[in-house]
Backbone as ProteinMPNN parsed JSONL, in Angstrom:
{"seq_chain_A": "MNKSESKYFNTAAKMDEALISLLEKKDFEYITVKEICGLAGVNRSTFYLHYETTRDLLIEALEYINAQFLGYFTTDAETTIEKIKSGKLEELIFITPCYLTPYLEFIKDHKRLFAAALTRPEAFHSYASFEKMFEYLFNPIMERFRIPKEERNYMLAFYIKGIMGIVTEWLRKDCAESVEVITGFIIKYALPTEGISG", "coords_chain_A": {"N_chain_A": [[0.5, 11.965, 36.65], [-1.032, 14.781, 36.829], [-3.404, 16.945, 37.331], [-4.001, 18.849, 35.373], [-2.056, 18.254, 33.344], [-3.51, 16.007, 32.487], [-5.966, 16.59, 31.708], [-4.826, 18.315, 29.275], [-4.194, 16.097, 28.129], [-6.319, 14.655, 27.919], [-8.165, 16.4, 26.448], [-6.354, 16.237, 23.861], [-6.578, 13.92, 23.234], [-9.199, 14.167, 22.574], [-9.137, 15.751, 19.895], [-7.728, 13.865, 18.35], [-8.962, 11.879, 18.086], [-11.345, 12.863, 16.799], [-10.464, 14.266, 14.315], [-9.556, 11.183, 13.098], [-12.343, 10.25, 12.594], [-13.25, 12.178, 11.49], [-11.4, 11.548, 9.081], [-12.573, 9.245, 7.899], [-14.959, 10.62, 6.28], [-13.608, 12.247, 4.774], [-11.212, 13.088, 2.176], [-7.872, 13.935, 3.898], [-7.134, 16.675, 2.811], [-9.226, 18.37, 3.002], [-10.05, 18.557, 5.098], [-11.001, 21.001, 8.199], [-9.33, 23.4, 10.325], [-11.299, 24.126, 12.183], [-13.813, 22.097, 11.706], [-12.663, 20.467, 13.068], [-12.337, 21.377, 15.311], [-14.916, 21.706, 16.178], [-15.871, 19.416, 16.12], [-14.655, 17.735, 17.901], [-15.425, 19.351, 20.275], [-14.102, 21.579, 20.992], [-12.306, 24.845, 21.135], [-11.068, 27.219, 18.588], [-8.6, 28.396, 19.846], [-7.441, 26.924, 21.776], [-6.835, 24.638, 20.163], [-4.803, 25.114, 18.926], [-3.216, 25.438, 20.793], [-2.475, 23.186, 20.813], [-0.946, 22.605, 18.712], [0.645, 23.953, 15.848], [-0.124, 23.059, 13.057], [-2.867, 21.27, 10.383], [-1.086, 19.564, 9.941], [0.732, 18.74, 12.329], [-1.383, 17.477, 14.003], [-2.401, 15.36, 12.312], [0.249, 13.621, 13.124], [0.109, 12.712, 15.231], [-2.273, 12.189, 15.797], [-2.033, 9.442, 14.032], [0.16, 8.29, 15.631], [-1.562, 7.891, 17.817], [-3.286, 6.19, 17.136], [-2.074, 4.054, 16.414], [-0.757, 3.314, 18.703], [-3.103, 2.506, 19.704], [-3.244, -0.332, 18.533], [-0.801, -1.115, 19.3], [-0.611, -1.854, 21.894], [-1.585, -4.258, 22.388], [0.084, -6.266, 22.524], [1.474, -5.261, 25.006], [-0.326, -6.377, 26.322], [-0.323, -8.298, 28.282], [2.321, -8.453, 29.138], [4.418, -10.123, 30.002], [3.101, -12.788, 30.336], [3.997, -12.576, 27.657], [6.648, -12.378, 27.061], [7.233, -14.709, 28.38], [6.037, -16.738, 26.229], [7.765, -16.147, 24.693], [10.214, -17.018, 25.316], [10.336, -19.482, 25.639], [8.543, -21.199, 24.013], [8.666, -23.094, 20.456], [10.731, -22.884, 17.91], [9.927, -22.147, 15.786], [7.212, -21.383, 15.979], [7.995, -18.917, 16.555], [7.894, -17.352, 14.312], [7.029, -14.293, 12.934], [6.142, -13.621, 10.214], [3.878, -14.582, 9.125], [0.638, -15.181, 7.941], [-1.177, -15.159, 10.147], [0.103, -13.03, 12.229], [0.544, -11.075, 10.135], [-2.341, -11.032, 8.819], [-4.197, -9.315, 11.154], [-2.708, -7.349, 10.873], [-2.587, -5.962, 8.382], [-5.121, -5.45, 7.886], [-6.296, -3.781, 10.239], [-4.919, -1.7, 8.994], [-6.011, -1.474, 6.667], [-8.332, -0.633, 7.586], [-8.455, 1.768, 8.505], [-7.906, 3.712, 6.523], [-7.37, 5.631, 5.462], [-6.241, 7.693, 7.106], [-3.915, 6.587, 7.072], [-3.296, 6.757, 4.274], [-2.827, 9.676, 4.564], [-1.048, 10.17, 5.972], [1.176, 9.22, 4.396], [1.733, 11.824, 3.261], [3.592, 12.71, 5.011], [5.981, 10.922, 5.522], [8.089, 10.845, 7.557], [6.687, 10.643, 9.688], [4.811, 8.356, 9.034], [7.079, 6.221, 8.583], [8.052, 6.313, 11.21], [9.776, 4.933, 13.928], [9.395, 5.079, 16.471], [6.656, 4.002, 17.118], [7.315, 1.356, 16.926], [8.668, 0.718, 18.705], [7.782, -0.365, 21.689], [6.719, -3.245, 20.182], [9.137, -3.76, 19.409], [10.839, -4.428, 22.03], [9.041, -5.805, 23.264], [8.603, -7.961, 22.03], [10.397, -8.467, 19.282], [13.188, -8.36, 20.019], [13.418, -9.877, 21.934], [13.124, -12.727, 20.631], [14.89, -12.523, 18.677], [16.628, -12.835, 20.241], [16.083, -15.472, 21.016], [16.957, -16.265, 18.376], [19.675, -16.437, 18.236], [20.823, -14.006, 16.887], [23.044, -11.673, 16.517], [23.708, -8.926, 18.887], [24.453, -6.425, 18.303], [23.865, -6.205, 15.496], [20.799, -6.085, 15.062], [19.237, -4.318, 15.247], [19.874, -3.595, 13.051], [19.0, -5.688, 11.252], [15.978, -5.499, 12.034], [15.197, -2.97, 10.692], [15.736, -3.616, 8.01], [13.395, -5.428, 7.558], [11.104, -4.176, 8.648], [11.236, -1.793, 7.219], [10.997, -2.955, 4.556], [8.389, -4.31, 4.82], [6.913, -1.945, 5.176], [7.322, -0.965, 2.808], [5.86, -1.802, 0.929], [3.469, -1.727, 2.096], [3.127, 0.827, 1.515], [3.042, 1.485, -0.825], [0.441, -0.615, -1.109], [-1.116, 1.067, -0.228], [-1.347, 3.066, -2.091], [-2.796, 2.234, -3.639], [-5.072, 2.967, -2.693], [-5.481, 0.324, -1.425], [-6.441, -1.421, -2.846], [-6.167, -4.444, -3.725], [-6.549, -7.471, -1.953], [-6.313, -8.041, 1.682], [-5.263, -10.743, 2.102], [-3.623, -11.124, -0.618], [-1.553, -9.049, -0.049], [-0.764, -9.943, 2.279], [0.553, -12.263, 1.147], [2.199, -11.103, -0.808], [3.762, -9.981, 1.177], [5.1, -12.161, 2.557], [6.177, -13.689, 0.616], [8.258, -12.283, -0.157], [9.838, -11.378, 2.078], [10.554, -13.684, 3.186], [11.807, -15.488, 0.917], [12.897, -18.113, 0.352], [10.247, -20.094, 0.924], [8.56, -18.408, -0.006], [9.17, -19.026, -3.218], [9.503, -20.504, -5.641], [11.304, -22.667, -7.157]], "CA_chain_A": [[0.13, 12.889, 36.215], [-1.16, 15.604, 37.237], [-5.083, 17.009, 36.864], [-3.572, 19.553, 34.699], [-1.438, 17.272, 32.209], [-4.456, 14.304, 32.564], [-6.938, 17.453, 30.931], [-4.267, 18.475, 28.422], [-4.474, 14.994, 27.203], [-7.538, 13.561, 27.379], [-8.093, 17.118, 24.963], [-5.717, 16.341, 22.523], [-6.857, 12.551, 22.354], [-10.609, 14.74, 21.759], [-8.795, 16.252, 18.481], [-7.132, 13.003, 17.828], [-9.984, 11.139, 17.519], [-12.392, 14.166, 15.632], [-9.579, 13.752, 13.215], [-9.855, 9.653, 12.829], [-13.545, 10.367, 12.383], [-13.31, 13.373, 9.885], [-10.75, 10.933, 7.711], [-13.631, 8.384, 7.421], [-15.621, 10.63, 5.53], [-13.023, 12.764, 3.432], [-8.982, 13.196, 2.338], [-6.953, 15.006, 4.848], [-6.571, 18.002, 2.848], [-10.004, 19.115, 2.84], [-10.567, 18.398, 6.757], [-10.662, 22.478, 8.189], [-9.244, 23.032, 11.855], [-13.006, 24.168, 12.518], [-14.829, 21.02, 12.091], [-11.971, 19.228, 14.128], [-12.988, 21.583, 16.938], [-16.329, 21.572, 16.743], [-16.648, 17.589, 16.461], [-13.553, 17.767, 19.353], [-15.81, 19.82, 21.247], [-12.849, 22.83, 21.72], [-12.16, 25.955, 20.343], [-9.751, 26.962, 17.897], [-7.082, 28.582, 20.146], [-6.714, 25.044, 22.304], [-6.082, 23.496, 19.241], [-3.349, 26.276, 18.448], [-2.345, 25.766, 22.199], [-1.501, 22.187, 20.556], [-0.293, 22.196, 17.502], [0.701, 24.874, 14.637], [-1.034, 22.828, 12.227], [-3.181, 20.084, 11.051], [-0.505, 18.318, 10.059], [1.182, 17.904, 13.16], [-2.481, 16.613, 14.481], [-1.941, 14.136, 11.579], [1.279, 12.49, 13.265], [-0.289, 12.532, 16.485], [-3.088, 10.892, 15.556], [-0.996, 8.466, 13.914], [0.707, 7.61, 17.142], [-2.428, 7.794, 18.815], [-4.026, 4.759, 16.737], [-0.557, 2.898, 16.802], [-0.824, 2.927, 20.304], [-4.277, 1.172, 20.448], [-2.872, -1.434, 17.605], [0.384, -1.487, 19.33], [-1.293, -2.129, 23.113], [-2.697, -5.879, 22.335], [1.536, -6.345, 22.67], [1.47, -5.079, 25.94], [-1.728, -5.99, 27.879], [0.305, -9.157, 29.363], [4.054, -8.717, 28.726], [5.516, -11.171, 30.733], [3.191, -13.804, 29.252], [4.458, -12.708, 25.902], [7.472, -13.059, 27.044], [7.595, -16.073, 28.924], [5.991, -17.641, 25.871], [8.884, -16.171, 23.374], [11.303, -17.789, 25.929], [9.87, -21.17, 26.274], [7.884, -21.524, 22.291], [9.104, -23.937, 19.483], [11.268, -21.593, 17.092], [8.968, -21.927, 14.047], [5.843, -20.705, 16.532], [8.464, -17.518, 16.69], [8.467, -16.35, 12.689], [6.066, -13.532, 12.509], [5.838, -13.167, 9.027], [2.783, -15.589, 8.811], [-0.38, -14.447, 7.804], [-1.932, -15.242, 11.683], [0.427, -11.932, 12.636], [0.487, -10.264, 8.72], [-3.603, -10.555, 8.802], [-5.215, -8.442, 11.538], [-2.367, -5.41, 11.443], [-2.818, -4.761, 7.276], [-6.666, -5.183, 8.128], [-5.792, -2.826, 11.269], [-3.976, -0.719, 8.249], [-6.853, -1.297, 5.845], [-9.575, 0.071, 8.113], [-7.662, 3.36, 8.457], [-6.584, 3.332, 5.014], [-7.473, 7.28, 4.333], [-5.562, 8.219, 8.365], [-2.613, 6.147, 6.807], [-3.205, 7.494, 3.419], [-2.699, 11.211, 4.867], [0.021, 10.503, 6.267], [2.132, 9.244, 3.271], [2.347, 12.948, 2.931], [4.378, 13.002, 5.973], [6.97, 10.204, 5.589], [8.43, 10.698, 8.688], [5.289, 10.111, 10.874], [4.512, 7.339, 8.621], [7.957, 5.343, 9.17], [8.735, 6.296, 12.865], [10.425, 3.77, 14.979], [8.228, 5.175, 17.814], [5.516, 3.001, 17.024], [7.697, -0.009, 17.466], [9.206, 0.734, 20.384], [7.217, -1.577, 22.152], [7.392, -4.104, 19.791], [11.104, -4.325, 19.558], [11.184, -4.103, 22.947], [8.242, -7.356, 23.993], [8.367, -9.264, 20.63], [11.091, -8.841, 18.396], [14.135, -8.178, 20.605], [13.288, -11.287, 22.673], [12.858, -13.285, 19.418], [16.247, -12.252, 18.041], [17.731, -13.186, 21.08], [16.332, -16.574, 20.495], [17.148, -17.229, 17.141], [21.095, -16.38, 18.293], [21.315, -13.043, 16.524], [23.894, -10.578, 17.553], [23.009, -7.854, 19.47], [25.062, -5.256, 16.725], [22.857, -6.553, 14.191], [19.532, -6.562, 15.441], [19.08, -2.762, 14.416], [19.817, -3.789, 11.085], [17.962, -6.839, 10.883], [15.185, -4.881, 12.358], [15.142, -2.264, 9.611], [15.447, -4.565, 6.743], [11.901, -5.749, 7.882], [10.126, -3.01, 8.529], [10.873, -0.673, 5.801], [10.546, -3.408, 3.435], [6.994, -4.276, 4.893], [6.184, -0.894, 4.922], [7.353, -0.302, 1.257], [4.756, -2.798, 0.467], [2.02, -0.843, 2.693], [2.655, 2.415, 1.506], [2.756, 0.842, -2.306], [-0.64, -0.242, -1.058], [-2.193, 2.783, 0.219], [-1.088, 4.435, -3.149], [-3.656, 2.404, -4.999], [-6.012, 2.56, -2.372], [-5.92, -0.761, -1.164], [-6.955, -2.019, -4.17], [-5.256, -5.787, -3.505], [-7.257, -8.09, -1.098], [-5.311, -8.356, 2.623], [-4.729, -12.345, 1.811], [-2.759, -10.643, -1.749], [-0.631, -8.169, 0.309], [0.097, -10.932, 2.858], [1.087, -13.56, 0.497], [3.54, -10.792, -1.041], [4.992, -10.02, 2.528], [5.668, -13.819, 2.847], [7.207, -13.704, -0.751], [9.23, -11.409, -0.697], [10.575, -11.16, 3.081], [11.086, -15.082, 3.364], [12.107, -16.224, -0.484], [12.456, -19.657, 0.364], [8.647, -20.231, 1.096], [7.589, -18.142, -1.535], [9.954, -18.607, -4.477], [9.953, -22.303, -6.09], [12.446, -22.717, -8.325]], "C_chain_A": [[-0.761, 13.582, 37.299], [-2.86, 16.44, 36.727], [-4.902, 17.961, 35.79], [-3.126, 18.609, 33.372], [-3.161, 15.978, 31.694], [-5.502, 15.448, 31.497], [-6.19, 17.852, 29.782], [-4.351, 16.983, 27.852], [-5.595, 14.406, 26.865], [-8.55, 14.806, 26.383], [-7.598, 16.95, 23.528], [-6.385, 15.045, 22.263], [-8.621, 12.704, 21.623], [-10.435, 14.487, 20.109], [-8.535, 14.932, 18.236], [-8.558, 12.236, 17.242], [-11.315, 12.003, 16.35], [-11.607, 13.969, 14.432], [-9.445, 12.597, 12.46], [-10.946, 10.169, 12.32], [-13.718, 10.95, 11.353], [-12.965, 12.176, 8.367], [-11.819, 9.543, 7.287], [-14.657, 8.923, 6.543], [-15.369, 11.562, 4.35], [-11.671, 13.445, 3.828], [-9.151, 14.21, 2.899], [-7.478, 16.564, 4.441], [-7.635, 19.132, 2.821], [-10.771, 19.276, 4.409], [-9.788, 20.008, 7.046], [-10.128, 22.101, 10.23], [-11.049, 23.744, 12.474], [-13.886, 23.12, 12.693], [-13.519, 19.966, 12.759], [-12.275, 19.905, 15.459], [-14.356, 21.252, 16.893], [-16.617, 20.08, 17.073], [-15.803, 17.315, 17.829], [-14.47, 18.547, 20.634], [-14.96, 21.362, 22.16], [-13.101, 23.792, 20.885], [-10.921, 26.52, 19.896], [-8.23, 27.387, 18.776], [-6.898, 27.408, 21.712], [-6.405, 24.293, 20.94], [-5.009, 24.333, 18.643], [-2.578, 26.191, 19.271], [-1.254, 24.049, 22.006], [-0.741, 21.492, 19.603], [-0.952, 23.437, 16.702], [-0.077, 24.248, 13.202], [-2.351, 21.417, 12.154], [-1.646, 18.862, 10.567], [0.371, 17.602, 10.888], [-0.168, 17.222, 14.279], [-2.028, 15.264, 13.771], [-0.993, 13.175, 12.596], [0.548, 12.167, 14.457], [-1.217, 11.439, 16.584], [-3.065, 9.448, 15.017], [-0.893, 7.675, 15.051], [-0.375, 6.911, 18.046], [-3.257, 6.495, 18.297], [-3.046, 4.107, 16.334], [-0.807, 2.433, 17.884], [-2.346, 1.472, 20.537], [-4.009, -0.392, 19.895], [-1.692, -2.178, 18.408], [-0.054, -2.286, 21.357], [-1.608, -3.804, 23.662], [-1.35, -6.481, 22.419], [1.71, -6.153, 24.175], [0.765, -5.862, 26.91], [-1.151, -6.921, 28.719], [1.693, -9.418, 28.7], [4.609, -9.64, 29.619], [4.635, -12.397, 30.264], [3.388, -13.948, 27.861], [5.81, -13.201, 25.617], [8.245, -14.352, 27.435], [6.899, -17.261, 27.575], [7.303, -17.517, 24.456], [9.81, -16.95, 23.749], [11.201, -19.358, 25.762], [8.949, -21.567, 24.763], [9.233, -22.128, 21.657], [9.809, -21.873, 18.439], [10.263, -21.359, 15.718], [7.432, -21.5, 14.477], [6.572, -19.23, 16.409], [8.34, -16.344, 15.254], [6.522, -15.739, 13.099], [5.568, -12.95, 11.619], [5.016, -14.185, 8.59], [1.387, -14.497, 8.92], [-1.63, -14.26, 9.246], [-1.463, -13.641, 12.219], [0.148, -10.972, 11.107], [-1.277, -9.91, 9.106], [-4.159, -9.116, 9.193], [-4.287, -6.802, 11.568], [-2.585, -5.185, 9.772], [-4.543, -4.863, 7.543], [-7.06, -4.0, 8.729], [-5.637, -0.997, 9.523], [-4.96, -0.103, 7.277], [-8.411, -0.446, 6.478], [-9.545, 1.554, 8.57], [-7.045, 3.852, 7.37], [-6.076, 5.311, 4.847], [-6.326, 8.418, 5.835], [-4.273, 7.753, 7.985], [-1.721, 6.602, 5.697], [-2.544, 8.531, 3.395], [-1.304, 11.55, 5.215], [1.497, 10.067, 5.464], [2.733, 10.441, 2.857], [3.305, 13.372, 3.887], [5.23, 11.714, 6.544], [7.582, 9.799, 6.624], [7.695, 10.32, 9.776], [5.091, 8.386, 10.461], [5.723, 6.06, 8.642], [8.423, 5.304, 10.067], [8.835, 5.203, 13.312], [9.239, 3.636, 15.994], [7.494, 4.421, 18.061], [5.605, 1.6, 16.831], [8.36, -0.273, 18.164], [8.952, -0.699, 21.116], [7.458, -2.975, 21.434], [8.191, -4.915, 19.742], [11.52, -5.175, 21.033], [10.148, -5.826, 23.671], [8.213, -8.144, 22.952], [10.023, -9.398, 19.966], [12.642, -8.877, 18.695], [14.299, -9.707, 20.997], [13.614, -12.723, 21.527], [14.139, -13.698, 18.749], [17.489, -13.08, 18.783], [17.578, -15.066, 20.856], [16.838, -17.362, 19.537], [18.841, -16.857, 17.123], [21.64, -15.208, 17.537], [21.854, -12.08, 17.135], [23.578, -9.318, 17.664], [22.89, -6.654, 18.764], [24.22, -5.548, 15.677], [21.397, -6.879, 14.32], [18.793, -5.466, 14.864], [18.549, -2.877, 13.314], [18.936, -4.578, 10.673], [16.776, -6.188, 10.68], [14.033, -3.978, 11.443], [15.349, -2.752, 8.397], [13.965, -4.907, 6.586], [10.944, -5.368, 7.546], [9.853, -1.916, 7.866], [10.387, -1.676, 4.24], [8.818, -4.221, 3.34], [6.337, -2.622, 4.714], [6.061, -0.319, 4.17], [6.366, -0.518, 0.766], [3.464, -2.173, 1.024], [2.041, 0.379, 2.248], [2.361, 2.071, -0.139], [1.013, 0.463, -2.006], [-1.501, 0.308, -0.922], [-1.867, 3.385, -0.769], [-2.432, 4.286, -3.838], [-5.255, 1.773, -4.491], [-6.8, 1.28, -1.495], [-6.557, -1.599, -1.568], [-6.939, -3.785, -4.128], [-6.262, -5.783, -1.958], [-5.955, -8.155, -0.058], [-5.019, -9.571, 2.538], [-3.645, -11.896, 0.481], [-1.586, -10.604, -1.074], [-0.183, -9.0, 1.351], [1.431, -11.818, 2.174], [2.765, -12.738, -0.022], [5.048, -10.412, -0.098], [5.759, -11.1, 2.457], [7.107, -14.172, 1.898], [8.43, -13.412, -0.846], [10.449, -11.489, 0.559], [11.309, -12.948, 3.791], [10.727, -16.065, 1.703], [12.548, -17.615, -0.444], [11.078, -20.369, 0.591], [8.314, -19.936, 0.209], [8.018, -18.181, -2.974], [10.028, -19.745, -5.044], [10.867, -21.998, -7.399], [13.744, -23.954, -8.335]], "O_chain_A": [[-1.123, 13.086, 38.366], [-3.225, 16.291, 35.561], [-5.89, 17.916, 35.057], [-3.944, 18.338, 32.493], [-3.488, 15.422, 30.645], [-5.761, 14.96, 30.397], [-6.984, 17.789, 28.843], [-4.745, 17.039, 26.687], [-5.866, 13.793, 25.832], [-9.488, 14.399, 25.698], [-8.095, 17.302, 22.458], [-6.819, 14.902, 21.12], [-9.18, 12.016, 20.77], [-10.997, 13.714, 19.333], [-9.536, 14.579, 17.613], [-8.958, 12.16, 16.08], [-11.91, 11.569, 15.363], [-12.19, 13.455, 13.477], [-9.234, 12.721, 11.253], [-10.643, 10.761, 11.284], [-14.245, 10.467, 10.351], [-13.585, 11.948, 7.329], [-11.608, 8.958, 6.225], [-15.352, 8.097, 5.951], [-16.105, 11.799, 3.392], [-11.183, 13.972, 4.827], [-9.974, 15.117, 2.773], [-7.989, 17.399, 5.187], [-7.394, 20.332, 2.696], [-11.764, 19.937, 4.714], [-8.705, 20.378, 6.592], [-10.379, 21.182, 11.01], [-11.548, 23.293, 13.505], [-14.668, 23.094, 13.643], [-13.656, 18.745, 12.831], [-12.443, 19.285, 16.51], [-14.827, 20.447, 17.695], [-17.334, 19.627, 17.966], [-16.33, 16.697, 18.754], [-14.2, 18.324, 21.814], [-15.107, 21.898, 23.258], [-13.953, 23.725, 19.999], [-9.873, 26.425, 20.535], [-7.113, 26.93, 18.533], [-5.95, 27.5, 22.493], [-5.648, 23.322, 20.913], [-4.398, 23.853, 17.689], [-1.42, 26.579, 19.124], [-0.179, 23.708, 22.499], [-0.161, 20.407, 19.566], [-2.102, 23.875, 16.675], [-0.555, 25.027, 12.377], [-2.752, 20.757, 13.113], [-1.428, 17.694, 10.889], [0.799, 16.465, 10.688], [0.146, 16.542, 15.256], [-1.474, 14.32, 14.334], [-1.415, 12.053, 12.875], [0.423, 10.948, 14.569], [-1.156, 10.329, 17.11], [-3.789, 8.519, 15.374], [-1.568, 6.708, 15.403], [-0.286, 5.889, 18.726], [-3.862, 5.826, 19.135], [-3.479, 3.238, 15.576], [-1.067, 1.248, 18.094], [-2.514, 0.375, 21.068], [-4.369, -1.409, 20.488], [-1.498, -3.392, 18.349], [0.491, -3.332, 21.711], [-1.776, -4.317, 24.768], [-1.568, -7.692, 22.383], [2.218, -7.16, 24.668], [1.119, -6.021, 28.078], [-1.278, -6.684, 29.92], [2.039, -10.335, 27.955], [5.825, -9.454, 29.669], [5.339, -13.241, 29.711], [3.141, -14.881, 27.095], [6.231, -13.922, 24.712], [9.308, -14.852, 27.065], [7.11, -18.463, 27.73], [7.636, -18.354, 23.617], [10.385, -17.641, 22.908], [12.115, -20.182, 25.798], [8.829, -22.792, 24.755], [10.393, -21.907, 22.003], [9.537, -20.673, 18.392], [10.101, -20.414, 14.946], [6.556, -21.299, 13.635], [5.806, -18.297, 16.165], [8.564, -15.137, 15.159], [5.456, -16.298, 13.357], [4.772, -12.019, 11.732], [5.413, -14.774, 7.585], [1.171, -13.502, 9.612], [-2.598, -13.502, 9.312], [-2.378, -12.921, 12.618], [-0.647, -10.046, 11.267], [-1.591, -8.816, 9.575], [-4.469, -8.171, 8.467], [-4.665, -5.696, 11.953], [-2.827, -3.989, 9.607], [-5.081, -3.833, 7.138], [-7.863, -3.22, 8.218], [-6.121, 0.122, 9.349], [-5.021, 1.088, 6.972], [-9.274, 0.15, 5.833], [-10.483, 2.276, 8.908], [-5.909, 4.317, 7.279], [-5.107, 5.936, 4.416], [-5.829, 9.521, 5.61], [-3.341, 8.393, 8.472], [-0.509, 6.808, 5.646], [-1.698, 8.692, 2.516], [-0.611, 12.543, 4.992], [2.62, 10.449, 5.795], [3.823, 10.49, 2.286], [3.898, 14.422, 3.641], [5.233, 11.44, 7.745], [7.737, 8.594, 6.824], [8.164, 9.688, 10.723], [5.177, 7.437, 11.239], [5.277, 4.915, 8.719], [9.288, 4.445, 10.239], [7.937, 4.386, 13.11], [8.482, 2.71, 16.282], [7.454, 3.973, 19.207], [4.694, 0.793, 16.646], [8.758, -1.416, 18.392], [9.622, -1.731, 21.127], [8.241, -3.79, 21.924], [8.246, -6.136, 19.89], [12.231, -6.173, 21.151], [10.647, -6.688, 24.394], [7.647, -9.222, 23.134], [10.721, -10.383, 20.204], [13.394, -9.332, 17.834], [15.085, -10.521, 20.512], [14.391, -13.617, 21.862], [14.437, -14.827, 18.36], [18.539, -13.614, 18.426], [18.522, -15.82, 20.623], [17.117, -18.561, 19.562], [19.378, -16.971, 16.021], [22.865, -15.197, 17.417], [21.374, -11.577, 18.151], [23.209, -8.62, 16.719], [21.885, -5.974, 18.558], [24.019, -4.591, 14.929], [20.875, -7.834, 13.743], [17.847, -5.635, 14.094], [17.502, -2.571, 12.743], [18.118, -4.277, 9.805], [16.313, -6.112, 9.542], [12.807, -4.051, 11.37], [14.976, -1.947, 7.544], [13.383, -4.666, 5.528], [10.114, -5.704, 6.701], [8.829, -1.236, 7.8], [9.739, -1.315, 3.257], [8.213, -4.58, 2.329], [5.304, -2.371, 4.095], [5.271, 0.623, 4.093], [5.783, 0.354, 0.122], [2.453, -2.158, 0.322], [1.086, 1.115, 2.491], [1.307, 2.513, -0.596], [0.218, 1.181, -2.614], [-2.621, 0.143, -1.406], [-2.025, 4.592, -0.587], [-3.114, 5.161, -4.37], [-6.082, 0.997, -4.97], [-7.953, 1.159, -1.081], [-7.187, -2.45, -0.941], [-7.935, -4.314, -4.622], [-6.598, -4.869, -1.205], [-4.811, -8.277, -0.497], [-3.994, -9.635, 3.216], [-2.582, -12.497, 0.64], [-0.707, -11.463, -1.142], [1.033, -8.87, 1.488], [2.616, -11.976, 2.468], [3.903, -13.184, 0.13], [6.27, -10.434, -0.244], [6.98, -11.04, 2.31], [8.249, -14.582, 2.107], [9.393, -13.969, -1.375], [11.646, -11.616, 0.301], [12.226, -13.177, 4.58], [9.861, -16.898, 1.435], [12.473, -18.218, -1.514], [11.126, -21.549, 0.245], [7.779, -20.694, -0.6], [7.429, -17.545, -3.848], [11.173, -20.132, -4.81], [10.888, -21.167, -8.307], [14.586, -23.959, -9.232]]}, "name": "protein", "num_of_chains": 1, "seq": "MNKSESKYFNTAAKMDEALISLLEKKDFEYITVKEICGLAGVNRSTFYLHYETTRDLLIEALEYINAQFLGYFTTDAETTIEKIKSGKLEELIFITPCYLTPYLEFIKDHKRLFAAALTRPEAFHSYASFEKMFEYLFNPIMERFRIPKEERNYMLAFYIKGIMGIVTEWLRKDCAESVEVITGFIIKYALPTEGISG"}
């Protein structure tokens, strides 16, 4: 990355951070370009050099905040992949409180950003956010479970869309239920033999 590219991305990151910070205080509809620029320390022409509207910035801010969370999975990719290759199969089921709780707490901590993203479903349900998790986690795990390659994207779509549907409903209700309750719902619906007796 050259100096001008670095400056461009640094400026974009400042505006992402400014929007995220403003969303902690007010709803997205009431945030202005002037406020974003003031907090980011840039002028309006710089904003419009990067984005057409605040909604474009919203999409980028969502990707920016997701990258921070997903960065956890790539800090030591080789170790993660090795663990997946050698671990017990029962340890490779990620629909458990151990994995769901931090994810849901992350969403709750940034609920204004995620709720605002609901106005742009293509951003909220973007698979781009899951590319790294697919590469480092889901694909190697499905390999261990001997899921045929041609089925993996369908299986991933089924689980991601189901989980995101629950998260969407939770956000619409302003995360009224606890993280533990939502975790329980996801486990109950995703793993019915675990969560439904009868």
